[in-house]
BABA-546842 format. One line per 2 residues: number of its first residue (from 1); their letters; for each residue x, y, z of N, C-alpha, C. Coordinates in Angstrom, 3 decimals, m for minus. Layout:
BEGIN
NUM = A = X:Y:Z:X:Y:Z:X:Y:Z | ...
This chain:
BEGIN
1 = MQ = m23.582:18.040:62.418:m23.432:18.632:63.753:m24.437:19.766:64.017 | m25.364:19.996:63.106:m26.308:21.086:63.331:m27.174:20.838:64.568
3 = RE = m27.661:19.605:64.722:m28.464:19.282:65.898:m27.630:19.454:67.167 | m26.389:18.993:67.143:m25.521:19.138:68.307:m25.270:20.608:68.642
5 = LE = m25.101:21.430:67.598:m24.901:22.859:67.843:m26.143:23.478:68.481 | m27.302:23.090:68.008:m28.545:23.604:68.597:m28.653:23.222:70.072
7 = VA = m28.250:21.994:70.403:m28.267:21.552:71.802:m27.250:22.342:72.622 | m26.073:22.579:72.056:m25.045:23.351:72.760:m25.531:24.768:73.047
9 = IE = m26.194:25.370:72.075:m26.730:26.722:72.283:m27.804:26.716:73.360 | m28.692:25.727:73.307:m29.720:25.605:74.346:m29.085:25.434:75.725
11 = AA = m28.060:24.584:75.791:m27.389:24.342:77.067:m26.716:25.608:77.587 | m26.029:26.330:76.709:m25.346:27.555:77.124:m26.343:28.608:77.598
13 = RT = m27.443:28.726:76.910:m28.458:29.709:77.328:m29.122:29.282:78.640 | m29.337:27.980:78.815:m29.924:27.486:80.064:m28.987:27.759:81.237
15 = GG = m27.699:27.430:81.054:m26.730:27.743:82.095:m26.594:29.233:82.309 | m26.638:29.990:81.218:m26.513:31.437:81.305:m27.643:32.087:82.071
17 = AI = m28.849:31.536:81.950:m29.989:32.091:82.687:m29.770:31.951:84.193 | m29.162:30.842:84.596:m28.848:30.643:86.017:m27.773:31.622:86.459
19 = VR = m26.732:31.768:85.651:m25.656:32.713:85.983:m26.201:34.129:86.086 | m27.047:34.511:85.137:m27.624:35.862:85.141:m28.455:36.096:86.398
21 = KY = m29.154:35.065:86.849:m30.001:35.191:88.039:m29.171:35.604:89.259 | m27.978:35.041:89.345:m27.135:35.332:90.514:m26.243:36.555:90.323
23 = YK = m26.050:36.981:89.085:m25.146:38.101:88.827:m25.647:39.352:89.547 | m24.781:39.965:90.310:m25.097:41.141:91.130:m26.078:40.826:92.250
25 = GE = m26.361:39.566:92.470:m27.216:39.154:93.562:m26.406:38.744:94.769 | m27.050:38.045:95.704:m26.374:37.603:96.919:m26.136:36.097:96.842
27 = YQ = m24.931:35.692:97.153:m24.564:34.283:97.141:m23.263:34.147:97.919 | m22.973:32.946:98.342:m21.727:32.694:99.052:m20.628:32.350:98.047
29 = VH = m19.424:32.788:98.367:m18.258:32.482:97.536:m17.325:31.585:98.326 | m16.976:30.442:97.754:m16.046:29.519:98.373:m14.746:29.530:97.580
31 = EK = m13.670:29.175:98.230:m12.370:29.110:97.560:m12.005:27.644:97.320 | m12.043:27.202:96.053:m11.585:25.852:95.734:m10.084:25.738:95.957
33 = AP = m9.405:26.831:95.661:m7.962:26.952:95.832:m7.678:28.443:95.886 | m6.467:28.852:96.301:m6.165:30.279:96.330:m6.432:30.947:94.984
35 = DN = m7.184:32.050:95.012:m7.498:32.829:93.810:m8.336:32.024:92.818 | m9.129:31.067:93.332:m9.968:30.229:92.468:m11.333:30.063:93.128
37 = PL = m12.217:31.064:92.972:m13.491:31.041:93.677:m14.511:30.113:93.030 | m15.503:29.720:93.829:m16.607:28.885:93.376:m17.887:29.441:93.968
39 = TV = m18.938:29.522:93.160:m20.226:30.013:93.634:m21.325:29.025:93.265 | m22.507:29.252:93.824:m23.660:28.421:93.485:m24.017:28.567:92.008
41 = AD = m23.667:29.698:91.404:m23.935:29.879:89.975:m23.153:28.855:89.159 | m21.890:28.600:89.538:m21.074:27.606:88.839:m21.726:26.224:88.895
43 = TE = m22.089:25.797:90.094:m22.559:24.428:90.270:m23.958:24.216:89.708 | m24.852:25.190:89.887:m26.200:25.052:89.330:m26.170:25.082:87.808
45 = AD = m25.359:25.956:87.233:m25.263:26.021:85.778:m24.675:24.728:85.222 | m23.687:24.170:85.924:m23.075:22.917:85.480:m24.115:21.806:85.396
47 = AA = m24.911:21.667:86.434:m25.931:20.615:86.451:m26.951:20.807:85.339 | m27.348:22.056:85.100:m28.342:22.330:84.064:m27.797:22.036:82.674
49 = IK = m26.552:22.425:82.427:m25.935:22.167:81.118:m25.798:20.668:80.881 | m25.424:19.948:81.905:m25.272:18.491:81.777:m26.601:17.838:81.446
51 = RV = m27.675:18.286:82.079:m29.000:17.727:81.790:m29.372:17.930:80.330 | m29.086:19.103:79.796:m29.450:19.388:78.408:m28.608:18.557:77.442
53 = CL = m27.301:18.565:77.621:m26.404:17.885:76.665:m26.562:16.373:76.702 | m26.474:15.800:77.898:m26.561:14.349:77.992:m27.999:13.859:77.896
55 = GA = m28.942:14.748:78.144:m30.334:14.386:77.893:m30.588:14.169:76.412 | m29.924:14.964:75.573:m30.065:14.835:74.124:m29.189:13.728:73.560
57 = FP = m28.000:13.534:74.161:m27.028:12.562:73.645:m26.464:11.743:74.814 | m27.243:10.811:75.325:m26.862:10.100:76.556:m25.640:9.205:76.433
59 = ED = m25.222:8.862:75.229:m24.062:7.998:75.058:m22.745:8.773:75.037 | m22.820:10.095:75.034:m21.607:10.905:74.964:m20.915:10.983:76.314
61 = GW = m19.624:11.308:76.274:m18.858:11.517:77.494:m18.988:12.942:77.999 | m18.401:13.206:79.176:m18.569:14.498:79.853:m17.294:14.888:80.579
63 = LS = m16.861:16.131:80.371:m15.733:16.711:81.099:m16.090:18.146:81.425 | m16.148:18.459:82.703:m16.505:19.813:83.131:m15.673:20.212:84.336
65 = EE = m15.409:21.511:84.423:m14.643:22.001:85.570:m15.329:21.672:86.886 | m16.666:21.681:86.903:m17.394:21.551:88.161:m17.992:20.167:88.378
67 = TR = m17.576:19.178:87.606:m18.013:17.798:87.806:m16.782:16.948:88.096 | m16.880:16.067:89.084:m15.756:15.181:89.387:m15.406:14.378:88.139
69 = DS = m14.135:14.402:87.759:m13.717:13.745:86.527:m13.810:12.227:86.663 | m14.084:11.586:85.523:m14.169:10.130:85.486:m13.403:9.620:84.271
71 = PD = m12.638:8.552:84.418:m11.917:7.999:83.266:m12.849:7.442:82.195 | m14.119:7.333:82.502:m15.082:6.848:81.505:m15.053:7.678:80.234
73 = RL = m14.794:8.993:80.374:m14.806:9.853:79.188:m13.740:9.449:78.180 | m12.658:8.853:78.665:m11.563:8.467:77.783:m11.955:7.320:76.860
75 = TR = m13.034:6.626:77.195:m13.515:5.522:76.359:m14.552:5.983:75.342 | m14.949:7.239:75.394:m16.020:7.751:74.532:m15.452:8.454:73.311
77 = KR = m16.090:8.214:72.179:m15.688:8.875:70.936:m16.036:10.353:70.981 | m17.199:10.652:71.526:m17.705:12.030:71.603:m17.771:12.450:73.062
79 = VW = m17.252:13.647:73.346:m17.209:14.143:74.722:m17.579:15.625:74.735 | m18.517:15.968:75.604:m18.842:17.380:75.849:m17.841:17.941:76.852
81 = IV = m17.253:19.080:76.514:m16.286:19.733:77.406:m16.860:21.102:77.776 | m17.033:21.318:79.074:m17.869:22.428:79.555:m17.174:23.195:80.668
83 = DP = m17.303:24.507:80.618:m17.019:25.348:81.777:m18.283:26.161:82.028 | m19.021:25.857:83.082:m20.311:26.520:83.287:m20.201:28.004:83.611
85 = LD = m19.027:28.428:84.075:m18.800:29.854:84.323:m17.302:30.110:84.298 | m16.788:30.448:83.135:m15.373:30.778:83.017:m15.216:32.266:83.295
87 = GT = m14.540:32.580:84.376:m14.414:33.968:84.807:m15.184:34.227:86.084 | m15.151:33.251:87.012:m15.893:33.426:88.264:m15.393:34.632:89.049
89 = KE = m14.090:34.922:88.967:m13.572:36.101:89.680:m14.233:37.376:89.166 | m14.323:37.506:87.841:m14.987:38.686:87.269:m16.464:38.703:87.663
91 = FT = m17.092:37.543:87.631:m18.495:37.424:88.026:m18.711:37.958:89.438 | m17.862:37.551:90.378:m18.040:37.982:91.764:m17.708:39.455:91.964
93 = QH = m16.920:40.029:91.050:m16.565:41.449:91.135:m17.473:42.329:90.277 | m18.510:41.717:89.708:m19.479:42.428:88.877:m18.841:43.060:87.641
95 = IP = m17.851:42.363:87.096:m17.223:42.763:85.834:m17.794:41.857:84.746 | m18.474:42.391:83.732:m19.193:41.551:82.764:m18.291:40.935:81.703
97 = EF = m17.270:40.208:82.152:m16.293:39.604:81.241:m16.122:38.129:81.583 | m17.207:37.380:81.441:m17.201:35.952:81.742:m18.093:35.247:80.730
99 = CV = m17.986:33.915:80.669:m18.724:33.141:79.669:m19.157:31.796:80.225 | m20.266:31.322:79.696:m20.684:29.933:79.823:m20.199:29.219:78.561
101 = CV = m19.431:28.140:78.719:m18.758:27.510:77.578:m19.195:26.064:77.399 | m19.599:25.730:76.180:m20.026:24.365:75.847:m19.366:23.982:74.529
103 = AL = m18.671:22.837:74.520:m18.015:22.363:73.304:m18.219:20.865:73.165 | m18.166:20.377:71.932:m18.231:18.945:71.664:m16.979:18.529:70.907
105 = VV = m16.319:17.493:71.419:m15.086:16.967:70.845:m15.355:15.561:70.313 | m14.854:15.267:69.133:m14.963:13.927:68.555:m13.546:13.429:68.256
107 = DG = m13.181:12.307:68.851:m11.845:11.740:68.674:m10.752:12.773:68.937 | m10.948:13.578:69.978:m9.931:14.538:70.396:m9.926:15.853:69.662
109 = VV = m10.784:16.006:68.656:m10.824:17.226:67.844:m12.137:17.961:68.120 | m12.040:19.232:68.484:m13.250:20.000:68.760:m14.032:20.214:67.466
111 = QL = m15.346:19.977:67.532:m16.218:20.080:66.362:m17.194:21.242:66.442 | m17.491:21.693:67.647:m18.356:22.864:67.795:m18.086:23.504:69.145
113 = GV = m18.356:24.787:69.212:m18.163:25.512:70.458:m19.141:26.661:70.585 | m19.612:26.875:71.797:m20.513:27.981:72.102:m20.000:28.666:73.370
115 = SF = m19.868:29.977:73.317:m19.528:30.773:74.491:m20.589:31.858:74.625 | m21.249:31.891:75.774:m22.360:32.812:75.992:m22.051:33.700:77.184
117 = NP = m22.092:35.012:76.955:m21.938:35.974:78.043:m23.337:36.447:78.448 | m23.874:35.930:79.548:m25.245:36.295:79.919:m25.381:37.721:80.431
119 = AT = m24.276:38.354:80.823:m24.347:39.740:81.302:m24.584:40.713:80.158 | m24.059:40.376:78.964:m24.198:41.250:77.797:m25.104:40.652:76.722
121 = DK = m25.577:39.428:76.964:m26.429:38.694:76.024:m25.740:38.515:74.666 | m24.454:38.208:74.709:m23.708:37.918:73.483:m23.454:36.418:73.404
123 = LF = m23.918:35.813:72.320:m23.735:34.385:72.120:m22.862:34.146:70.895 | m21.690:33.572:71.130:m20.729:33.250:70.085:m20.839:31.748:69.808
125 = AA = m20.945:31.368:68.554:m21.133:29.955:68.227:m20.383:29.599:66.952 | m19.901:28.353:66.891:m19.200:27.886:65.695:m19.295:26.376:65.618
127 = RR = m19.363:25.860:64.387:m19.146:24.434:64.155:m18.207:24.277:62.990 | m17.458:23.206:63.025:m16.363:23.025:62.067:m16.860:23.116:60.634
129 = GH = m16.192:23.990:59.865:m16.510:24.155:58.458:m17.639:25.112:58.162 | m18.210:25.747:59.197:m19.372:26.613:58.978:m19.200:28.009:59.552
131 = GT = m18.003:28.377:59.970:m17.766:29.740:60.425:m18.231:29.997:61.840 | m17.996:31.233:62.280:m18.330:31.681:63.633:m19.350:32.808:63.559
133 = TL = m20.303:32.787:64.488:m21.310:33.839:64.539:m21.348:34.479:65.922 | m21.758:35.741:65.936:m22.073:36.469:67.166:m23.521:36.893:67.064
135 = NG = m24.355:36.317:67.920:m25.804:36.562:67.865:m26.349:36.375:66.449 | m25.841:35.322:65.792:m26.357:34.938:64.483:m25.692:35.586:63.295
137 = ER = m24.809:36.569:63.510:m24.138:37.261:62.411:m22.698:36.770:62.298 | m22.238:36.506:61.066:m20.887:36.009:60.858:m19.843:37.019:61.310
139 = VK = m18.792:36.518:61.937:m17.687:37.357:62.396:m16.375:36.707:61.983 | m15.304:37.526:61.953:m13.980:37.052:61.545:m12.909:37.678:62.425
141 = CT = m11.793:36.977:62.549:m10.619:37.551:63.206:m10.078:38.707:62.372 | m9.347:39.596:63.011:m8.779:40.724:62.282:m7.621:40.256:61.403
143 = PK = m7.321:40.987:60.334:m6.209:40.629:59.458:m4.877:41.244:59.873 | m4.818:41.783:61.060:m3.626:42.535:61.487:m2.373:41.660:61.480
145 = TD = m1.243:42.285:61.117:0.039:41.577:61.097:1.106:42.260:61.954 | 0.867:43.499:62.359:1.854:44.276:63.115:1.639:44.090:64.612
147 = VR = 2.586:43.462:65.286:2.436:43.183:66.704:2.367:44.470:67.525 | 3.150:45.474:67.160:3.212:46.694:67.972:1.868:47.416:68.045
149 = SA = 1.076:47.330:67.010:m0.228:47.995:67.029:m1.357:47.054:67.423 | m1.036:45.790:67.694:m2.057:44.794:68.008:m2.615:44.986:69.415
151 = VV = m3.914:44.809:69.546:m4.569:44.780:70.857:m4.540:43.337:71.341 | m3.736:43.094:72.379:m3.529:41.741:72.884:m4.136:41.668:74.288
153 = LA = m5.057:40.736:74.470:m5.798:40.629:75.727:m5.000:39.844:76.761 | m4.956:40.386:77.976:m4.127:39.808:79.037:m4.952:39.533:80.281
155 = SR = m4.534:38.515:81.013:m5.160:38.159:82.278:m4.774:39.153:83.372 | m5.764:39.577:84.147:m5.469:40.470:85.266:m4.586:39.772:86.309
157 = SE = m4.867:38.508:86.570:m4.059:37.771:87.556:m2.618:37.646:87.086 | m2.433:37.306:85.813:m1.075:37.184:85.277:m0.367:38.526:85.303
159 = DK = m1.100:39.587:85.021:m0.496:40.925:85.046:m0.044:41.284:86.463 | m0.861:40.952:87.458:m0.489:41.239:88.849:0.783:40.509:89.246
161 = RG = 0.997:39.343:88.657:2.203:38.567:88.964:3.408:39.020:88.147 | 3.210:40.015:87.285:4.314:40.552:86.501:4.617:39.801:85.216
163 = EW = 3.760:38.837:84.856:4.045:38.000:83.696:3.939:38.757:82.369 | 3.233:39.888:82.371:3.081:40.660:81.141:4.062:41.825:81.028
165 = DP = 4.841:42.051:82.069:5.764:43.191:82.044:6.722:43.169:80.848 | 7.283:42.021:80.446:8.218:42.028:79.317:7.559:42.350:77.968
167 = YK = 6.221:42.316:77.930:5.529:42.451:76.643:4.833:43.801:76.455 | 4.763:44.591:77.512:3.962:45.822:77.427:4.563:46.854:76.490
169 = SE = 5.840:46.803:76.252:6.454:47.737:75.306:6.404:47.211:73.875 | 5.923:45.986:73.700:5.932:45.339:72.391:4.577:45.337:71.705
171 = MQ = 3.494:45.641:72.467:2.135:45.524:71.938:1.183:46.345:72.801 | m0.052:46.451:72.374:m1.073:47.179:73.131:m1.789:46.180:74.043
173 = VK = m1.343:46.073:75.282:m1.891:45.096:76.211:m3.176:45.638:76.849 | m4.217:44.828:76.814:m5.504:45.222:77.389:m5.953:44.155:78.380
175 = LT = m6.100:44.536:79.638:m6.523:43.588:80.669:m8.000:43.249:80.478 | m8.289:41.967:80.448:m9.632:41.474:80.132:m9.907:40.244:80.974
177 = GS = m11.172:39.918:81.151:m11.598:38.824:82.017:m11.232:37.444:81.536 | m12.170:36.535:81.587:m11.890:35.113:81.412:m11.240:34.805:80.071
179 = VA = m10.466:33.725:80.043:m9.808:33.335:78.801:m10.832:32.990:77.730 | m11.950:32.399:78.121:m12.997:32.090:77.141:m13.541:33.369:76.515
181 = YK = m13.699:34.404:77.326:m14.199:35.671:76.795:m13.153:36.313:75.884 | m11.883:36.181:76.225:m10.828:36.688:75.347:m10.905:36.021:73.974
183 = FA = m11.020:34.702:73.954:m11.108:33.977:72.683:m12.313:34.466:71.871 | m13.448:34.660:72.545:m14.655:35.104:71.849:m14.453:36.478:71.219
185 = LI = m13.825:37.394:71.940:m13.581:38.732:71.404:m12.635:38.686:70.204 | m11.639:37.804:70.259:m10.723:37.662:69.128:m11.461:37.105:67.921
187 = AA = m12.310:36.105:68.138:m13.084:35.532:67.038:m14.004:36.559:66.399 | m14.495:37.492:67.200:m15.411:38.511:66.695:m14.695:39.716:66.109
189 = GE = m13.361:39.702:66.104:m12.607:40.822:65.565:m12.576:42.030:66.475 | m12.918:41.853:67.755:m12.928:42.959:68.703:m11.590:43.105:69.434
191 = AD = m10.684:42.188:69.198:m9.306:42.245:69.685:m8.491:41.390:68.731 | m7.178:41.493:68.831:m6.332:40.845:67.831:m5.721:39.520:68.276
193 = AT = m5.428:39.361:69.559:m4.728:38.156:70.008:m4.769:38.058:71.520 | m4.405:36.881:72.006:m4.122:36.679:73.422:m3.117:35.544:73.527
195 = FS = m2.420:35.495:74.643:m1.570:34.342:74.925:m1.407:34.221:76.427 | m0.965:33.063:76.848:m0.691:32.837:78.257:0.439:31.833:78.371
197 = LT = 1.381:32.126:79.228:2.469:31.205:79.510:2.142:30.324:80.713 | 0.952:30.529:81.271:0.476:29.767:82.423:m0.404:28.618:81.938
199 = PK = m0.259:27.410:82.481:m1.103:26.291:82.047:m2.597:26.593:82.190 | m3.364:26.093:81.235:m4.818:26.243:81.231:m5.456:24.873:81.071
201 = NE = m6.640:24.708:81.634:m7.358:23.457:81.470:m8.146:23.432:80.169 | m8.430:22.235:79.699:m9.148:22.086:78.434:m10.472:22.830:78.432
203 = WD = m11.201:22.794:79.551:m12.509:23.440:79.575:m12.399:24.952:79.464 | m11.250:25.526:79.796:m11.068:26.970:79.671:m11.084:27.418:78.212
205 = IC = m10.581:26.571:77.310:m10.310:27.048:75.948:m10.917:26.202:74.840 | m11.592:25.107:75.173:m12.076:24.215:74.112:m13.093:24.917:73.215
207 = AG = m14.149:25.474:73.788:m15.151:26.163:72.974:m14.522:27.336:72.225 | m13.695:28.102:72.915:m13.064:29.262:72.292:m12.142:28.899:71.155
209 = TM = m11.498:27.747:71.242:m10.638:27.296:70.149:m11.441:27.147:68.862 | m12.631:26.564:68.970:m13.476:26.418:67.781:m13.902:27.781:67.247
211 = LV = m14.237:28.703:68.141:m14.644:30.045:67.710:m13.543:30.725:66.905 | m12.328:30.699:67.445:m11.211:31.382:66.787:m10.854:30.709:65.472
213 = EE = m10.766:29.391:65.467:m10.390:28.691:64.238:m11.415:28.916:63.125 | m12.688:28.859:63.470:m13.717:29.045:62.439:m13.868:30.507:62.021
215 = AG = m13.297:31.409:62.805:m13.269:32.826:62.421:m12.005:33.170:61.641 | m11.219:32.162:61.302:m10.033:32.377:60.486:m8.744:32.539:61.258
217 = GV = m8.755:32.230:62.544:m7.563:32.393:63.363:m6.860:31.084:63.645 | m5.851:31.164:64.517:m5.022:30.015:64.876:m4.948:29.924:66.392
219 = VT = m5.075:28.700:66.914:m4.906:28.454:68.347:m3.944:27.288:68.523 | m2.924:27.480:69.363:m1.960:26.420:69.687:m1.612:26.519:71.161
221 = DR = m0.804:25.574:71.626:m0.246:25.775:72.956:0.863:26.830:72.869 | 1.483:27.168:73.980:2.461:28.261:74.006:3.679:27.971:73.147
223 = YG = 3.917:26.702:72.834:5.074:26.318:72.032:4.748:26.222:70.537 | 3.501:26.509:70.183:3.111:26.452:68.778:2.592:25.109:68.330
225 = RP = 2.357:24.200:69.257:1.878:22.875:68.904:0.349:22.851:68.844 | m0.226:22.100:67.905:m1.689:22.027:67.811:m2.289:21.372:69.045
227 = LT = m3.537:21.710:69.313:m4.208:21.218:70.508:m5.060:19.998:70.200 | m5.085:19.066:71.141:m6.078:18.001:71.140:m6.799:18.039:72.482
229 = FN = m7.992:17.458:72.515:m8.824:17.536:73.717:m9.279:16.148:74.158 | m9.843:16.125:75.363:m10.215:14.878:76.038:m8.980:14.027:76.309
231 = NR = m7.930:14.671:76.784:m6.728:13.966:77.208:m6.883:13.492:78.649 | m6.099:12.492:79.010:m6.129:12.024:80.402:m5.733:13.163:81.341
233 = ET = m4.685:13.885:80.993:m4.271:15.076:81.743:m4.862:16.286:81.043 | m5.744:17.013:81.720:m6.494:18.092:81.072:m5.756:19.417:81.038
235 = LL = m4.627:19.508:81.734:m3.902:20.780:81.807:m3.005:20.944:80.584 | m3.160:22.064:79.889:m2.389:22.366:78.685:m1.334:23.418:79.003
237 = PG = m0.155:23.359:78.357:0.967:24.247:78.732:0.869:25.637:78.109 | m0.139:26.405:78.522:m0.273:27.748:77.978:m0.877:27.733:76.592
239 = LI = m0.989:28.914:75.971:m1.702:29.015:74.706:m1.308:30.277:73.949 | m1.582:30.232:72.651:m1.529:31.411:71.778:m2.775:31.358:70.912
241 = AA = m3.519:32.457:70.842:m4.691:32.557:69.974:m4.638:33.902:69.258 | m4.710:33.862:67.926:m4.557:35.097:67.157:m5.054:34.880:65.735
243 = GT = m5.238:35.987:65.013:m5.447:35.896:63.584:m4.204:35.326:62.926 | m4.361:34.843:61.699:m3.244:34.167:61.033:m2.034:35.072:60.840
245 = GL = m2.249:36.384:60.688:m1.135:37.288:60.461:m0.332:37.609:61.698 | m0.899:37.357:62.883:m0.218:37.698:64.131:0.314:36.484:64.871
247 = WG = m0.221:35.315:64.594:0.150:34.148:65.388:1.660:33.892:65.327 | 2.246:33.880:64.157:3.672:33.615:64.015:4.536:34.651:64.705
249 = PI = 4.319:35.949:64.458:5.115:36.962:65.149:5.000:36.902:66.674 | 3.804:36.592:67.182:3.648:36.492:68.635:4.383:35.271:69.173
251 = RD = 4.278:34.151:68.469:5.021:32.956:68.878:6.521:33.249:68.918 | 7.040:33.946:67.906:8.466:34.264:67.862:8.865:35.192:69.000
253 = LI = 7.987:36.138:69.331:8.281:37.066:70.422:8.321:36.330:71.754 | 7.399:35.412:71.950:7.397:34.618:73.185:8.698:33.823:73.300
255 = RQ = 9.114:33.220:72.211:10.358:32.454:72.223:11.549:33.349:72.564 | 11.550:34.547:72.008:12.652:35.477:72.257:12.672:35.907:73.726
257 = KS = 11.511:36.259:74.258:11.453:36.778:75.623:11.697:35.692:76.669 | 11.269:34.480:76.361:11.386:33.409:77.356:12.623:32.552:77.157
259 = GE = 13.384:32.818:76.077:14.596:32.070:75.827:14.363:30.635:75.429 | 13.200:30.377:74.811:12.891:28.992:74.402:13.553:28.647:73.082
């Protein structure tokens, strides 16, 4: 997978250059749905990433937030799963907490992931069995086991809806941008965990799942079940991502608070 990882990095940097060009610039913002903006940076980066990935591996499948889905991907052994700009809301608000995400899945299992923040020039990369790097240097999840002292990254939108209120007395909640960026920070040991009880799409977390797992952490859905990718239905029922010492306690706390 070394060649594939090199292509993923090239694709993420190519998409990132487009995102950087528009960051803090002038562009129109459209609403795909309430609280779900779309910009020219999303669509141009998507097209550029697709050219790089499928140009190198034309027989592979494709799943991206900004490309109309096709059942053809379900027939492919290998599928690129992409979010050309995860964190468009932060992007439009000039908050540098977003990522360009590129991942490759083989038979439903993620094999490599790249998340690139073009605003800070931080490139997180991982391939199965070879660890996670930040700008070429190996990184690891934290070994923390105490939930009360853990820095747990939370969605601003979820916080506004009150979804984090039951947890603020249980941990150190820190509001942070895109879910992909949260995963990257956890993989780099810059935060301890994140979770969401709100459904997420595969492209939101596929690359980040590889980053966290190869950095020694654990990623599951909100119920503790392992993740698979390139499913017919791309929406996953929430998530938990943490170092190995925190994943279990956080899962138990979620069960306690939600009565599951």
